C-alpha positions as a Python dict, from the first residue, in 0.01 Angstrom:
ca = {
    (1, 'X'): (0, 0, 0),
    (2, 'X'): (76, -352, 171),
    (3, 'X'): (-109, -628, -50),
    (4, 'X'): (-237, -968, 93),
    (5, 'X'): (-249, -1278, -64),
    (6, 'X'): (-498, -1535, 95),
    (7, 'X'): (-399, -1924, 68),
    (8, 'X'): (-679, -2143, 145),
    (9, 'X'): (-586, -2520, 134),
    (10, 'X'): (-895, -2731, 104),
    (11, 'X'): (-1014, -3114, 74),
    (12, 'X'): (-1376, -3221, 14),
    (13, 'X'): (-1546, -2961, 198),
    (14, 'X'): (-1671, -2735, -74),
    (15, 'X'): (-1997, -2613, 156),
    (16, 'X'): (-1758, -2506, 455),
    (17, 'X'): (-1528, -2343, 192),
    (18, 'X'): (-1833, -2138, 52),
    (19, 'X'): (-1909, -1971, 385),
    (20, 'X'): (-1537, -1875, 412),
    (21, 'X'): (-1538, -1726, 83),
    (22, 'X'): (-1822, -1528, 132),
    (23, 'X'): (-1676, -1399, 467),
    (24, 'X'): (-1362, -1293, 252),
    (25, 'X'): (-1586, -1095, 25),
    (26, 'X'): (-1746, -880, 304),
    (27, 'X'): (-1373, -794, 460),
    (28, 'X'): (-1336, -432, 515),
    (29, 'X'): (-973, -452, 365),
    (30, 'X'): (-968, -677, 53),
    (31, 'X'): (-711, -923, -30),
    (32, 'X'): (-524, -886, -367),
    (33, 'X'): (-584, -1257, -433),
    (34, 'X'): (-718, -1560, -298),
    (35, 'X'): (-552, -1907, -390),
    (36, 'X'): (-739, -2218, -326),
    (37, 'X'): (-507, -2526, -329),
    (38, 'X'): (-762, -2805, -361),
    (39, 'X'): (-668, -3179, -261),
    (40, 'X'): (-1021, -3288, -323),
    (41, 'X'): (-1124, -3606, -465),
    (42, 'X'): (-1393, -3462, -683),
    (43, 'X'): (-1436, -3142, -867),
    (44, 'X'): (-1700, -2963, -641),
    (45, 'X'): (-1446, -2697, -526),
    (46, 'X'): (-1341, -2611, -878),
    (47, 'X'): (-1741, -2567, -969),
    (48, 'X'): (-1766, -2353, -661),
    (49, 'X'): (-1478, -2121, -767),
    (50, 'X'): (-1623, -2085, -1128),
    (51, 'X'): (-1945, -1990, -967),
    (52, 'X'): (-1808, -1729, -754),
    (53, 'X'): (-1528, -1593, -967),
    (54, 'X'): (-1752, -1305, -1090),
    (55, 'X'): (-1821, -1196, -749),
    (56, 'X'): (-1427, -1169, -660),
    (57, 'X'): (-1346, -1005, -980),
    (58, 'X'): (-1629, -726, -923),
    (59, 'X'): (-1425, -654, -571),
    (60, 'X'): (-1102, -651, -779),
    (61, 'X'): (-983, -983, -592),
    (62, 'X'): (-810, -1232, -813),
    (63, 'X'): (-923, -1606, -735),
    (64, 'X'): (-686, -1883, -848),
    (65, 'X'): (-756, -2250, -793),
    (66, 'X'): (-492, -2509, -803),
    (67, 'X'): (-540, -2887, -804),
    (68, 'X'): (-197, -3013, -750),
    (69, 'X'): (-85, -3334, -920),
    (70, 'X'): (-221, -3667, -824),
    (71, 'X'): (136, -3850, -791),
    (72, 'X'): (239, -3702, -462),
    (73, 'X'): (107, -3738, -113),
    (74, 'X'): (-143, -3467, -31),
    (75, 'X'): (-112, -3268, 281),
    (76, 'X'): (-215, -2937, 440),
    (77, 'X'): (158, -2849, 451),
    (78, 'X'): (228, -2950, 93),
    (79, 'X'): (-83, -2731, -9),
    (80, 'X'): (37, -2428, 215),
    (81, 'X'): (361, -2435, 41),
    (82, 'X'): (214, -2451, -313),
    (83, 'X'): (6, -2142, -223),
    (84, 'X'): (291, -1950, -84),
    (85, 'X'): (496, -2017, -388),
    (86, 'X'): (214, -1878, -620),
    (87, 'X'): (126, -1587, -383),
    (88, 'X'): (221, -1229, -497),
    (89, 'X'): (134, -1047, -185),
    (90, 'X'): (382, -899, 64),
    (91, 'X'): (179, -1077, 352),
    (92, 'X'): (52, -1419, 306),
    (93, 'X'): (-259, -1545, 510),
    (94, 'X'): (-310, -1890, 542),
    (95, 'X'): (-698, -1977, 665),
    (96, 'X'): (-825, -2332, 681),
    (97, 'X'): (-1129, -2404, 485),
    (98, 'X'): (-1372, -2442, 766),
    (99, 'X'): (-1309, -2100, 914),
    (100, 'X'): (-1533, -1777, 886),
    (101, 'X'): (-1335, -1472, 934),
    (102, 'X'): (-1484, -1149, 1111),
    (103, 'X'): (-1504, -870, 867),
    (104, 'X'): (-1233, -693, 1026),
    (105, 'X'): (-989, -991, 1030),
    (106, 'X'): (-743, -867, 735),
    (107, 'X'): (-754, -539, 871),
    (108, 'X'): (-665, -618, 1207),
    (109, 'X'): (-401, -856, 1085),
    (110, 'X'): (-230, -561, 899),
    (111, 'X'): (-277, -334, 1181),
    (112, 'X'): (-45, -568, 1420),
    (113, 'X'): (223, -575, 1131),
    (114, 'X'): (199, -205, 1106),
    (115, 'X'): (233, -167, 1492),
    (116, 'X'): (501, -435, 1506),
    (117, 'X'): (737, -408, 1187),
    (118, 'X'): (985, -661, 1339),
    (119, 'X'): (690, -924, 1363),
    (120, 'X'): (753, -1217, 1097),
    (121, 'X'): (396, -1371, 1149),
    (122, 'X'): (48, -1262, 1332),
    (123, 'X'): (-256, -1496, 1399),
    (124, 'X'): (-595, -1427, 1500),
    (125, 'X'): (-789, -1537, 1779),
    (126, 'X'): (-1035, -1848, 1745),
    (127, 'X'): (-1356, -1715, 1880),
    (128, 'X'): (-1562, -2045, 1885),
    (129, 'X'): (-1301, -2267, 2049),
    (130, 'X'): (-1440, -2457, 2351),
    (131, 'X'): (-1290, -2422, 2695),
    (132, 'X'): (-1319, -2637, 2980),
    (133, 'X'): (-1133, -2536, 3308),
    (134, 'X'): (-1156, -2901, 3424),
    (135, 'X'): (-1003, -3078, 3090),
    (136, 'X'): (-747, -2768, 3076),
    (137, 'X'): (-638, -2864, 3425),
    (138, 'X'): (-598, -3216, 3323),
    (139, 'X'): (-408, -3154, 3018),
    (140, 'X'): (-188, -2931, 3217),
    (141, 'X'): (-75, -3168, 3452),
    (142, 'X'): (31, -3429, 3141),
    (143, 'X'): (183, -3132, 2937),
    (144, 'X'): (-62, -3182, 2679),
    (145, 'X'): (-208, -2910, 2455),
    (146, 'X'): (-374, -2663, 2682),
    (147, 'X'): (-495, -2299, 2702),
    (148, 'X'): (-293, -2028, 2892),
    (149, 'X'): (-364, -1676, 2984),
    (150, 'X'): (-185, -1464, 2710),
    (151, 'X'): (78, -1734, 2614),
    (152, 'X'): (139, -1960, 2324),
    (153, 'X'): (442, -2161, 2392),
    (154, 'X'): (588, -2486, 2308),
    (155, 'X'): (602, -2721, 2616),
    (156, 'X'): (894, -2965, 2689),
    (157, 'X'): (663, -3241, 2593),
    (158, 'X'): (654, -3100, 2224),
    (159, 'X'): (264, -3002, 2263),
    (160, 'X'): (183, -2650, 2282),
    (161, 'X'): (-37, -2400, 2466),
    (162, 'X'): (-266, -2169, 2321),
    (163, 'X'): (-365, -1826, 2458),
    (164, 'X'): (-732, -1839, 2540),
    (165, 'X'): (-900, -1524, 2398),
    (166, 'X'): (-595, -1262, 2467),
    (167, 'X'): (-726, -931, 2537),
    (168, 'X'): (-410, -781, 2400),
    (169, 'X'): (-105, -827, 2139),
    (170, 'X'): (126, -1112, 2251),
    (171, 'X'): (431, -1266, 2145),
    (172, 'X'): (394, -1623, 2054),
    (173, 'X'): (661, -1918, 2008),
    (174, 'X'): (448, -2063, 1757),
    (175, 'X'): (117, -2020, 1540),
    (176, 'X'): (-188, -2208, 1459),
    (177, 'X'): (-217, -2206, 1074),
    (178, 'X'): (-581, -2221, 1111),
    (179, 'X'): (-555, -1864, 1063),
    (180, 'X'): (-211, -1711, 1029),
    (181, 'X'): (-21, -1440, 849),
    (182, 'X'): (342, -1437, 758),
    (183, 'X'): (552, -1183, 564),
    (184, 'X'): (617, -1330, 228),
    (185, 'X'): (996, -1276, 269),
    (186, 'X'): (1033, -1556, 545),
    (187, 'X'): (928, -1818, 254),
    (188, 'X'): (1261, -1755, 95),
    (189, 'X'): (1424, -1930, 367),
    (190, 'X'): (1143, -2150, 538),
    (191, 'X'): (858, -2360, 451),
    (192, 'X'): (591, -2579, 609),
    (193, 'X'): (697, -2941, 693),
    (194, 'X'): (564, -3165, 399),
    (195, 'X'): (651, -3482, 603),
    (196, 'X'): (343, -3408, 834),
    (197, 'X'): (54, -3582, 651),
}
């Protein structure tokens, strides 16, 4: 069976993280482990993990807490790379700390990998993203980030498009790392760009 590692970078948002962690516990397919990489300026996240540890162990999920050393610049990319190196699962799912996932999120991610064995990465859909046809049209004219029907692509300007609520599986040129899953094997060759602060 395919095992999932969930990597959650966080910084000073223990209340939002708590909501995400409770949504992880409600998954119909549970991860093998949850890795919290904490760039916070306080110990609230560490205290939260200690409070929730028993609930995760009862579901046979290992929860790991990492607070990287202070002497390096903090960034989401660095936190994701630290989590990817520690992850033991076949699939590594990266979720931002302010996300709440649907109870079938991990099940659906695995289903896409099973149906598309050559896929290296899969991302979920963001359900509460605001969409304004007016502002979307303005952004499109200036090659700025905007939504497109069933397309996730990189524009000549370097900005991107996002598939607004697709109703089928589509190929993408890029993934939001807000909620994206990758096969662990790609981290043998690639990593997140740590120059992005």
